[in-house]
C-alpha positions in Angstrom: 128.8 8.2 -80.5 126.6 11.3 -79.2 127.8 13.4 -76.9 125.1 16.3 -75.7 127.1 18.2 -73.2 128.6 21.4 -74.5 132.4 22.4 -73.9 132.5 25.2 -71.2 135.2 27.0 -73.6 133.3 26.6 -77.0 133.0 30.3 -77.2 136.0 31.4 -75.3 139.1 29.5 -75.9 141.6 29.1 -72.8 145.1 30.1 -72.8 146.3 26.5 -73.8 143.8 26.2 -76.7 144.1 29.7 -78.1 143.8 29.8 -82.0 146.7 32.5 -82.1 149.7 31.2 -84.1 152.7 30.0 -82.1 156.3 30.0 -82.8 156.6 26.7 -82.0 156.0 23.2 -84.1 153.1 22.2 -81.7 151.6 25.3 -81.2 151.5 26.0 -84.9 149.1 22.6 -85.3 146.6 24.6 -83.8 146.9 27.4 -86.2 146.9 25.0 -88.9 144.0 23.1 -87.6 142.1 26.6 -87.2 142.4 27.3 -90.9 140.8 23.9 -91.6 138.3 25.0 -89.3 136.0 27.5 -91.2 133.2 27.8 -93.7 132.6 24.8 -96.0 135.8 23.1 -95.3 135.0 23.0 -91.7 131.3 21.6 -92.5 132.9 18.8 -94.8 135.1 17.7 -92.3 132.5 17.5 -89.5 130.2 15.7 -91.8 133.1 13.0 -92.4 133.5 12.7 -88.8 129.7 12.4 -88.1 129.5 9.5 -90.7 132.3 7.9 -88.7 130.2 8.2 -85.4 131.5 11.6 -83.8 128.3 13.8 -83.3 128.7 16.3 -80.3 126.2 19.1 -79.5 127.6 22.4 -80.2 131.0 21.6 -81.7 131.1 22.6 -85.4 134.5 22.3 -86.3 137.7 20.1 -86.1 139.2 23.0 -84.1 136.2 23.1 -81.6 136.4 19.3 -81.3 140.1 19.5 -80.3 138.9 21.8 -77.7 136.1 19.5 -76.5 138.8 16.9 -76.2 141.0 18.9 -73.9 137.8 19.8 -71.9 136.8 16.4 -71.4 139.5 14.1 -71.1 137.8 11.5 -69.4 135.5 10.8 -72.3 137.7 11.9 -75.2 139.3 8.4 -76.0 136.5 7.2 -78.3 136.1 10.3 -80.0 140.2 10.4 -80.4 140.0 6.7 -81.6 137.6 7.4 -84.5 139.8 10.4 -85.5 142.8 8.0 -85.3 141.2 5.6 -87.8 140.1 8.4 -90.3 143.4 9.8 -90.3 145.4 8.0 -93.0 143.2 9.1 -95.6 142.0 12.7 -94.1 144.5 14.9 -93.1 142.1 17.2 -91.2 141.3 14.1 -88.9 145.1 13.9 -88.4 145.8 17.4 -87.4 142.9 17.1 -85.2 144.1 13.9 -83.3 147.8 16.0 -82.9 145.9 19.1 -81.5 143.5 16.9 -79.0 146.7 15.4 -77.9 148.6 18.5 -77.4 148.9 18.7 -73.6 150.7 15.4 -73.8 153.0 16.3 -76.6 153.8 19.3 -74.5 154.3 17.5 -71.5 156.7 15.1 -73.7 158.4 18.2 -75.5 159.4 19.5 -71.8 160.8 16.4 -70.7 163.3 16.5 -74.0 164.1 20.1 -73.2 164.8 19.3 -69.6 167.5 16.8 -71.2 169.5 19.3 -73.0 167.4 18.8 -76.6 166.5 22.3 -78.0 162.6 23.4 -77.8 161.8 23.6 -81.7 164.0 20.3 -82.5 162.2 18.6 -79.6 158.9 19.5 -80.8 159.8 19.2 -84.5 160.9 15.4 -83.9 157.5 14.9 -81.5 155.3 16.2 -84.3 156.9 13.7 -86.6 156.8 10.9 -84.4 153.3 11.4 -83.6 152.1 11.9 -87.2 153.8 8.3 -87.7 152.5 6.7 -84.5 148.9 7.7 -85.6 149.5 5.8 -88.7 150.7 2.8 -87.2 148.0 2.7 -84.4 145.3 3.3 -87.1 145.8 -0.3 -88.4 146.3 -1.9 -85.2 144.9 -0.5 -81.9 141.1 -0.7 -80.9 139.4 2.6 -81.4 139.1 3.3 -77.1 142.9 2.4 -76.8 144.1 4.5 -79.9 144.7 7.8 -77.9 146.6 5.9 -75.1 148.9 4.1 -77.7 149.7 6.9 -79.5 151.1 8.6 -76.5 152.6 6.2 -75.1 154.3 5.5 -78.4 155.5 9.1 -78.3 156.6 8.8 -74.9 158.7 5.6 -75.6 160.2 7.5 -78.9 160.9 10.3 -76.7 162.8 8.3 -73.9 165.1 6.5 -76.6 165.9 9.9 -78.2 167.0 11.2 -74.5 169.2 8.0 -74.2 170.7 8.3 -77.7 171.7 12.1 -77.3 173.3 11.1 -73.8 175.3 8.3 -75.4 176.4 10.7 -78.1 177.3 13.7 -75.6 179.2 10.6 -73.4 181.7 9.4 -76.4 182.4 13.3 -76.9 184.3 13.8 -73.5 183.6 17.2 -72.0 186.8 19.2 -73.0 185.3 22.6 -72.1 186.3 25.5 -73.9 189.7 24.8 -74.5 188.8 23.3 -77.7 188.0 25.1 -80.9 185.3 22.9 -82.6 185.9 24.7 -86.1 189.5 24.5 -85.9 190.0 20.8 -85.1 189.2 17.6 -86.9 185.3 17.1 -86.5 185.2 13.3 -85.9 185.2 13.2 -82.2 186.8 9.3 -82.3 190.0 10.9 -83.7 189.9 14.0 -81.4 189.6 11.5 -78.5 192.0 8.8 -79.4 194.6 12.0 -80.0 194.3 13.3 -76.3 194.4 10.1 -74.8 197.7 9.1 -76.5 199.2 12.3 -75.2 197.8 12.0 -71.8 199.3 8.5 -71.4 202.5 9.7 -72.8 202.9 12.8 -70.1 201.7 10.1 -67.5 198.8 11.7 -66.8 196.9 8.5 -67.4 198.0 5.0 -67.1 197.7 2.5 -70.2 194.6 0.9 -68.9 192.6 4.2 -68.0 193.3 5.2 -71.5 192.5 1.9 -73.0 189.1 1.9 -70.7 188.0 5.6 -72.2 189.0 4.6 -75.6 186.9 1.6 -75.8 183.9 2.8 -73.7 183.9 6.1 -75.4 185.1 6.0 -78.8 184.3 2.3 -79.6 181.4 2.1 -77.9 181.8 -1.0 -75.7 179.2 -1.1 -72.8 181.1 -0.9 -69.4 179.4 -4.1 -68.2 180.9 -6.0 -71.2 184.2 -5.0 -70.2 183.9 -5.8 -66.4 182.5 -9.3 -67.2 185.5 -9.8 -69.5 188.1 -8.7 -66.6 186.0 -10.2 -63.7 185.3 -6.7 -62.3 182.5 -5.1 -60.4 180.8 -2.6 -63.1 180.6 -0.1 -60.7 184.3 -0.3 -59.9 185.0 0.0 -63.8 182.8 3.1 -64.2 184.4 4.7 -60.8 187.6 4.0 -62.5 186.7 5.5 -66.0 185.2 8.5 -64.1 188.6 9.1 -62.4 190.2 8.7 -65.6 188.2 11.6 -67.3 188.7 13.8 -64.5 192.5 13.1 -64.7 192.3 13.6 -68.6 190.6 17.1 -68.1 192.9 18.1 -65.9 195.6 17.2 -68.0 194.1 19.3 -70.7 193.6 22.2 -68.5 197.4 22.4 -67.5 198.4 21.7 -71.1 196.4 24.8 -72.4 197.8 27.0 -69.5 201.1 26.6 -70.6 200.1 26.9 -74.5 198.8 24.1 -76.3 201.0 22.0 -78.5 198.1 21.2 -80.9 197.3 23.3 -84.1 194.0 24.8 -84.0 193.2 24.7 -80.1 193.2 27.4 -78.3 196.2 28.5 -76.0 
């Protein structure tokens, strides 16, 4: 696999490929690869890559190779595919793959951040997921499809992370600033069950509404399952749960305005 074109940024890295260490996990990959792209270590790595079939004119280090992939996305699939095959036994090849795929990883990190996951947490998760995905793809996918197989796998896992995070937050009903998380029981199931029982006693919720919130938010039963069991439209069940949760928040707000009877909850 010989490419004769010279990357336009080989001597002057762009902002997206700068070797300046970043404070984020994905950004630090570039600095790590840069540390492996000097002197004898760089020459040894490029010799290994050449034996595997990667030979590109005027590209003399793993970091330059990753930059070449950024600048030649239409022709970089084969190069990344070879690196993926080498990655299980060659850490420099592994890091080179991750830096070559950095634009895709950053886009996926942005998706996680938009859905409420902290930037550092998102990038740390993605680096680990991508590393695992490269190892899996190396033994299975054809070289030409390896890059897309890694990126698609990372994207699928990212969507699963968002889904799980959303379900976790949904189970912990938004009680607002009325609750002191350090002063009450840490188990959200116990907390919500106690609140629901109080709301039902105060006639803020009907028994059916309290059971609906408890079964879907605490026990995790799908709305569709409850709808089927009761012969109702799932949309109607979701709408009833929404009304119940609004009523529950109003009940809590009124209780706390008068002075909460619960130890540890703010008055």
